[in-house]
PDB file of N, H, CA, C and O in Angstrom:
ATOM      1  N   MET A   1       4.550 -21.239 -20.665  1.00  0.00           N
ATOM      2  CA  MET A   1       4.354 -20.065 -19.806  1.00  0.00           C
ATOM      3  C   MET A   1       4.125 -20.522 -18.369  1.00  0.00           C
ATOM      4  O   MET A   1       3.165 -21.240 -18.088  1.00  0.00           O
ATOM      5  N   HIS A   2       5.005 -20.108 -17.461  1.00  0.00           N
ATOM      6  H   HIS A   2       5.785 -19.525 -17.689  1.00  0.00           H
ATOM      7  CA  HIS A   2       4.863 -20.499 -16.053  1.00  0.00           C
ATOM      8  C   HIS A   2       5.067 -19.267 -15.172  1.00  0.00           C
ATOM      9  O   HIS A   2       6.128 -18.644 -15.186  1.00  0.00           O
ATOM     10  N   PHE A   3       4.033 -18.934 -14.412  1.00  0.00           N
ATOM     11  H   PHE A   3       3.170 -19.440 -14.402  1.00  0.00           H
ATOM     12  CA  PHE A   3       4.133 -17.778 -13.520  1.00  0.00           C
ATOM     13  C   PHE A   3       4.097 -18.254 -12.069  1.00  0.00           C
ATOM     14  O   PHE A   3       3.365 -19.185 -11.732  1.00  0.00           O
ATOM     15  N   SER A   4       4.890 -17.610 -11.216  1.00  0.00           N
ATOM     16  H   SER A   4       5.484 -16.854 -11.490  1.00  0.00           H
ATOM     17  CA  SER A   4       4.879 -17.982  -9.792  1.00  0.00           C
ATOM     18  C   SER A   4       3.724 -17.284  -9.096  1.00  0.00           C
ATOM     19  O   SER A   4       3.506 -16.087  -9.280  1.00  0.00           O
ATOM     20  N   ASN A   5       2.985 -18.045  -8.291  1.00  0.00           N
ATOM     21  H   ASN A   5       3.162 -19.017  -8.141  1.00  0.00           H
ATOM     22  CA  ASN A   5       1.826 -17.473  -7.600  1.00  0.00           C
ATOM     23  C   ASN A   5       2.241 -16.342  -6.661  1.00  0.00           C
ATOM     24  O   ASN A   5       1.531 -15.344  -6.540  1.00  0.00           O
ATOM     25  N   SER A   6       3.382 -16.493  -6.002  1.00  0.00           N
ATOM     26  H   SER A   6       3.959 -17.304  -6.100  1.00  0.00           H
ATOM     27  CA  SER A   6       3.812 -15.466  -5.053  1.00  0.00           C
ATOM     28  C   SER A   6       4.028 -14.134  -5.768  1.00  0.00           C
ATOM     29  O   SER A   6       3.707 -13.076  -5.226  1.00  0.00           O
ATOM     30  N   LYS A   7       4.573 -14.188  -6.985  1.00  0.00           N
ATOM     31  H   LYS A   7       4.833 -15.048  -7.425  1.00  0.00           H
ATOM     32  CA  LYS A   7       4.830 -12.944  -7.724  1.00  0.00           C
ATOM     33  C   LYS A   7       3.510 -12.275  -8.095  1.00  0.00           C
ATOM     34  O   LYS A   7       3.370 -11.062  -7.940  1.00  0.00           O
ATOM     35  N   SER A   8       2.540 -13.047  -8.582  1.00  0.00           N
ATOM     36  H   SER A   8       2.654 -14.033  -8.708  1.00  0.00           H
ATOM     37  CA  SER A   8       1.254 -12.468  -8.978  1.00  0.00           C
ATOM     38  C   SER A   8       0.540 -11.902  -7.756  1.00  0.00           C
ATOM     39  O   SER A   8      -0.113 -10.862  -7.841  1.00  0.00           O
ATOM     40  N   ILE A   9       0.663 -12.591  -6.611  1.00  0.00           N
ATOM     41  H   ILE A   9       1.193 -13.436  -6.542  1.00  0.00           H
ATOM     42  CA  ILE A   9       0.015 -12.109  -5.380  1.00  0.00           C
ATOM     43  C   ILE A   9       0.635 -10.775  -4.969  1.00  0.00           C
ATOM     44  O   ILE A   9      -0.079  -9.853  -4.576  1.00  0.00           O
ATOM     45  N   LEU A  10       1.961 -10.670  -5.057  1.00  0.00           N
ATOM     46  H   LEU A  10       2.541 -11.420  -5.376  1.00  0.00           H
ATOM     47  CA  LEU A  10       2.626  -9.418  -4.686  1.00  0.00           C
ATOM     48  C   LEU A  10       2.156  -8.289  -5.589  1.00  0.00           C
ATOM     49  O   LEU A  10       1.947  -7.167  -5.126  1.00  0.00           O
ATOM     50  N   VAL A  11       1.987  -8.579  -6.875  1.00  0.00           N
ATOM     51  H   VAL A  11       2.156  -9.490  -7.250  1.00  0.00           H
ATOM     52  CA  VAL A  11       1.531  -7.553  -7.817  1.00  0.00           C
ATOM     53  C   VAL A  11       0.115  -7.103  -7.465  1.00  0.00           C
ATOM     54  O   VAL A  11      -0.185  -5.909  -7.474  1.00  0.00           O
ATOM     55  N   ILE A  12      -0.757  -8.071  -7.152  1.00  0.00           N
ATOM     56  H   ILE A  12      -0.513  -9.041  -7.144  1.00  0.00           H
ATOM     57  CA  ILE A  12      -2.151  -7.742  -6.813  1.00  0.00           C
ATOM     58  C   ILE A  12      -2.186  -6.922  -5.527  1.00  0.00           C
ATOM     59  O   ILE A  12      -2.907  -5.927  -5.446  1.00  0.00           O
ATOM     60  N   VAL A  13      -1.414  -7.332  -4.523  1.00  0.00           N
ATOM     61  H   VAL A  13      -0.829  -8.141  -4.589  1.00  0.00           H
ATOM     62  CA  VAL A  13      -1.385  -6.597  -3.250  1.00  0.00           C
ATOM     63  C   VAL A  13      -0.884  -5.172  -3.485  1.00  0.00           C
ATOM     64  O   VAL A  13      -1.392  -4.218  -2.894  1.00  0.00           O
ATOM     65  N   GLY A  14       0.109  -5.044  -4.348  1.00  0.00           N
ATOM     66  H   GLY A  14       0.521  -5.818  -4.828  1.00  0.00           H
ATOM     67  CA  GLY A  14       0.641  -3.708  -4.647  1.00  0.00           C
ATOM     68  C   GLY A  14      -0.430  -2.827  -5.264  1.00  0.00           C
ATOM     69  O   GLY A  14      -0.546  -1.653  -4.911  1.00  0.00           O
ATOM     70  N   HIS A  15      -1.217  -3.381  -6.185  1.00  0.00           N
ATOM     71  H   HIS A  15      -1.123  -4.334  -6.471  1.00  0.00           H
ATOM     72  CA  HIS A  15      -2.287  -2.606  -6.825  1.00  0.00           C
ATOM     73  C   HIS A  15      -3.352  -2.221  -5.805  1.00  0.00           C
ATOM     74  O   HIS A  15      -3.840  -1.090  -5.810  1.00  0.00           O
ATOM     75  N   LEU A  16      -3.717  -3.169  -4.919  1.00  0.00           N
ATOM     76  H   LEU A  16      -3.321  -4.087  -4.915  1.00  0.00           H
ATOM     77  CA  LEU A  16      -4.743  -2.885  -3.913  1.00  0.00           C
ATOM     78  C   LEU A  16      -4.265  -1.780  -2.979  1.00  0.00           C
ATOM     79  O   LEU A  16      -5.033  -0.883  -2.633  1.00  0.00           O
ATOM     80  N   ARG A  17      -2.991  -1.840  -2.567  1.00  0.00           N
ATOM     81  H   ARG A  17      -2.366  -2.569  -2.848  1.00  0.00           H
ATOM     82  CA  ARG A  17      -2.452  -0.813  -1.675  1.00  0.00           C
ATOM     83  C   ARG A  17      -2.469   0.539  -2.370  1.00  0.00           C
ATOM     84  O   ARG A  17      -2.773   1.554  -1.743  1.00  0.00           O
ATOM     85  N   HIS A  18      -2.149   0.564  -3.653  1.00  0.00           N
ATOM     86  H   HIS A  18      -1.903  -0.260  -4.163  1.00  0.00           H
ATOM     87  CA  HIS A  18      -2.127   1.817  -4.410  1.00  0.00           C
ATOM     88  C   HIS A  18      -3.531   2.400  -4.500  1.00  0.00           C
ATOM     89  O   HIS A  18      -3.718   3.601  -4.304  1.00  0.00           O
ATOM     90  N   LEU A  19      -4.525   1.553  -4.798  1.00  0.00           N
ATOM     91  H   LEU A  19      -4.373   0.578  -4.958  1.00  0.00           H
ATOM     92  CA  LEU A  19      -5.908   2.025  -4.916  1.00  0.00           C
ATOM     93  C   LEU A  19      -6.412   2.512  -3.559  1.00  0.00           C
ATOM     94  O   LEU A  19      -7.117   3.519  -3.486  1.00  0.00           O
ATOM     95  N   LYS A  20      -6.058   1.808  -2.488  1.00  0.00           N
ATOM     96  H   LYS A  20      -5.486   0.990  -2.547  1.00  0.00           H
ATOM     97  CA  LYS A  20      -6.518   2.185  -1.146  1.00  0.00           C
ATOM     98  C   LYS A  20      -5.951   3.550  -0.771  1.00  0.00           C
ATOM     99  O   LYS A  20      -6.694   4.421  -0.318  1.00  0.00           O
ATOM    100  N   SER A  21      -4.650   3.749  -0.951  1.00  0.00           N
ATOM    101  H   SER A  21      -4.047   3.042  -1.319  1.00  0.00           H
ATOM    102  CA  SER A  21      -4.035   5.030  -0.601  1.00  0.00           C
ATOM    103  C   SER A  21      -4.599   6.138  -1.486  1.00  0.00           C
ATOM    104  O   SER A  21      -4.761   7.271  -1.032  1.00  0.00           O
ATOM    105  N   TYR A  22      -4.898   5.820  -2.745  1.00  0.00           N
ATOM    106  H   TYR A  22      -4.766   4.899  -3.113  1.00  0.00           H
ATOM    107  CA  TYR A  22      -5.443   6.807  -3.680  1.00  0.00           C
ATOM    108  C   TYR A  22      -6.826   7.257  -3.230  1.00  0.00           C
ATOM    109  O   TYR A  22      -7.121   8.452  -3.226  1.00  0.00           O
ATOM    110  N   SER A  23      -7.681   6.298  -2.849  1.00  0.00           N
ATOM    111  H   SER A  23      -7.441   5.327  -2.853  1.00  0.00           H
ATOM    112  CA  SER A  23      -9.048   6.629  -2.434  1.00  0.00           C
ATOM    113  C   SER A  23      -9.023   7.391  -1.106  1.00  0.00           C
ATOM    114  O   SER A  23      -9.800   8.326  -0.918  1.00  0.00           O
ATOM    115  N   MET A  24      -8.134   6.999  -0.181  1.00  0.00           N
ATOM    116  H   MET A  24      -7.502   6.239  -0.334  1.00  0.00           H
ATOM    117  CA  MET A  24      -8.056   7.677   1.114  1.00  0.00           C
ATOM    118  C   MET A  24      -7.540   9.101   0.929  1.00  0.00           C
ATOM    119  O   MET A  24      -7.943  10.007   1.658  1.00  0.00           O
ATOM    120  N   CYS A  25      -6.651   9.302  -0.045  1.00  0.00           N
ATOM    121  H   CYS A  25      -6.324   8.566  -0.637  1.00  0.00           H
ATOM    122  CA  CYS A  25      -6.091  10.632  -0.284  1.00  0.00           C
ATOM    123  C   CYS A  25      -7.167  11.554  -0.858  1.00  0.00           C
ATOM    124  O   CYS A  25      -7.135  12.762  -0.624  1.00  0.00           O
ATOM    125  N   HIS A  26      -8.105  11.001  -1.597  1.00  0.00           N
ATOM    126  H   HIS A  26      -8.131  10.020  -1.787  1.00  0.00           H
ATOM    127  CA  HIS A  26      -9.143  11.808  -2.240  1.00  0.00           C
ATOM    128  C   HIS A  26     -10.309  12.113  -1.307  1.00  0.00           C
ATOM    129  O   HIS A  26     -11.112  13.002  -1.589  1.00  0.00           O
ATOM    130  N   LYS A  27     -10.410  11.375  -0.187  1.00  0.00           N
ATOM    131  H   LYS A  27      -9.758  10.653   0.042  1.00  0.00           H
ATOM    132  CA  LYS A  27     -11.563  11.603   0.707  1.00  0.00           C
ATOM    133  C   LYS A  27     -11.315  12.771   1.640  1.00  0.00           C
ATOM    134  O   LYS A  27     -12.175  13.102   2.456  1.00  0.00           O
TER     135      LYS A  27
END
């Protein structure tokens, strides 16, 4: 099993952006 760090970072950034926009939309 070999995962590229850049891919995992992009996934994490995508989740953070989604959570940020979600919280800002609810405020």
